[in-house]
N, C-alpha and C positions, 0 to 999 in steps of 0.2 A: 504494500500500500504506500501511497505517497501523501506526505503532509505539505500543505501550503502555509507559509508564514507571512503575515503582513507585518513588516518590521519598520524600524526607524522611529518608533514612538517610545522611548528614544533609542538611538543607535547602540549605546553601550548595553542597554537592557536586552536588545535583540541578540547581540553577540553572546551575552551570558546565557540567554535562553538556548541557543544552539549548543553551547558548552554543556548545559544541563542535560539536554536530550542525549548527547553522546555519552556523558558520564553515567547516566541512569540506565542506559541500555545494557542488558546482560548479553554482551556480544563476545564471541570467541575469535572472530575475524572481521575484516572490513565489511564483508558481504552481509554480515548479520545486522548492520546498522540501518537506521531509518533513511529512506529516500525522502528528500525534502527540497522544496523550492522556496527560496526566500526573496521576497520583493521588499527591498529596503528603501523606504520613502520618507526621509526625515522632514520633508517640506509639508507634510500633513499638518494642518492647523492645530493649535493647542486644544486639547479636549476639555480641560478644566475651564479655560476662558470661555469656550462656547457654552458649556453646560450652565455656567453661572451668569450668562447673558452679558459678559464683558467683551465678546467678540461676535461679529456676524459671520465669520468664516467657518462654515460648517465642515467639520472633519469627516463626517460620515460619507460625504459625496466621494472624495478620493478613496476612502477605505473600501467602499462598495465597488468602485471602478477597478481597484487592484484585485479585490476578491473575485470579480468576474474574469479577470485575466488569468488568475490562478486556476479557476474552474476550467478555463479553456486548455490549460496545461494538464488536465486530468488528475488534479489532486482529489483525494478522497475526503479530506476534511481540512479545515483551516484553524490555525491558532493565531491569536493576536497577543503578543507579549506586551500588553499595555492594559492594566486593570481598569483604568478610567474608561477606556474605549468599550468596555463591556456594557456601558450604559446604552449603547446602540446595538447590542447583541442580536435581538430579535429581528430588527430591521435589516441588519447585515445578512443574517442567515436567510431571511425571506427573499431579499433582492438578489443575492448571489446564487441562490438555489443549491447551496453547499452547506453541510453541517459545520457549525462553528463551535469549537470546544468552549465550554463555559466554566472558567476557573473559579468564579465566585460561587456558583451553585455546587460545584464539586468540592470546594473547600468546606462549605456548610454541611454537606452530607458527611464528610470525613469527621468533622467535629461532633456531629450528632451521634455517629456510630461510636465515638469515644466516650459518650455519656456526659459531655460537658454542658454547662448551662449558661455561663457568663463569659462572653467573648469580647475582648478588646479589639479595636480596629485602628490601625494607622494607615492613612490613605490621603489622597489629595482632597482639597476642599470640594472639588466637583464630585468625587466619589462619595464623600461623607454627606454632602447636602442632597444628593440625588437618592440617597438611602439604598443603593443597590446591594450593599452588604447587609445592612440592617434588615431589609425585607426578606432576603434569603435566610438569614439567621433566624428571624422570627417565624418564618414558614416551617422551620424545623424544630420549633418549640424551645428555642434558646433566646437569650437576651443579649443584644449588641451594646457595647459600651464605647462611646467615642470621647476623645479628649475635650476638655473644656477649651474655651477660645484661645487663651494664652498658650496652651500646650499645642493646640492645632497649628498655631503660627510657627512653633518650633518644628513641627513635622514638615510644613511647607518650606521652611528654610533648608532643612536637610535635603529635600527633594530638588528644589529649584536653585538655591544659592550655593549648595555644595555639589551634589552629584551631577545634576544637569549642566552645571557650570564647569565641570571637569576638575573639581577640587576633591581632596580627601575628606570624606564626611567625618564629623566630630562625634565620636561614640558617646561622649557625655550628654550631648543633646538627646540622643536616643534613650540613654539611661534615665534621664529626667522624665520623659514622656512615658516610658515603660513603667517606671515607679508610680507615676500618677495613675495609670490604668490599673495596675496591680492593686493599688490602694482603693480603687473603686470596686474591686471585686473580681477583676479579670483572672480567669484560670489559664488563659493563653491569649496571645495577641496575634492577630492576623497582620502580616506585612502585606498590605493591600495596595501596593504600588511597586511596579517592577524596579524602580530606582532603589527602593528600600531593600530589595533582594540583594543588591550589590553591597549594601552596608552589612547585611548578614554574612555574606561571603567574606568580605574583607576582615571582619572582626570575629568570624567563626562563632557566632552566637548560637548556643546549643539548647538552651531551655527557655520555656515560656513564649515561644513564637512558632507560628506556622507560616511558611512563605507561600503566598498564593501562586507565585511563578513556578515553584517546585511542584505544586499541585497541577498547574497547567501542563508542565512537561510530562509528569507521570500520566495524566489523563490522555495526553496526545499519543504517548507510546502505546497505552492500552487500546485506545481507539484504532490505532494502526497495527494492532496485533503483534506488537513487539514485546519481548520479555523484559521485565524490569528487574534490576539487581535486587536481591533479597534485602540488602542494607537500606533500601528505600521503601520497604513495606510500611514502615511507620515514619511519617515525616515530621513529627513534633514530639516534644516532651513538655507537659504542662508545668506551670509553676508548682513548686512543692508546698 
């Protein structure tokens, strides 16, 4: 099977997503790995700015255009390593005529199966205000916890002023927000932005987080009938 990837949202996150797919695959040789086509288009307008009404540039138009091009290349499904873009998931899937992996939905299922009830969320303003994580979490009988305003500003600084700007993210900023969400009762925190996945990778954060991009990679492999390494059977360890 062949996976299509709509990339460039942002470019570093796309590169890391491909790395995850390769590292997660239980492959004995090159031929065991996943066939994929990546369309990297960093010029796609900012998703958060559009969702919050701060920009009239609609990112879903080029995303759908790229999705159709991937469908023409006979991909079996599409992954978008940008969590905020999942706001447009149903429209993209309908208008491309191709299955689009839903990282947020799959993350919520995984947390429900683990028996958790209180889930912290770190994501962009667009993702938080559109409630795409909260809605899926609540559908599965859990409660979503989001940062208070001053802590949400720290999350946005990590994403836009650090990682998207090509700077090394400050782990102390993350620790402040993580501590805040843990104090609110979070048993685990969803890293709900692909840029935050890079922070987890750089600092090797092992407990109290589930990375939505790791879920996206695992779901993509399963959808494409690829074996996942046993070490990725469980993608998170809750706070103790």
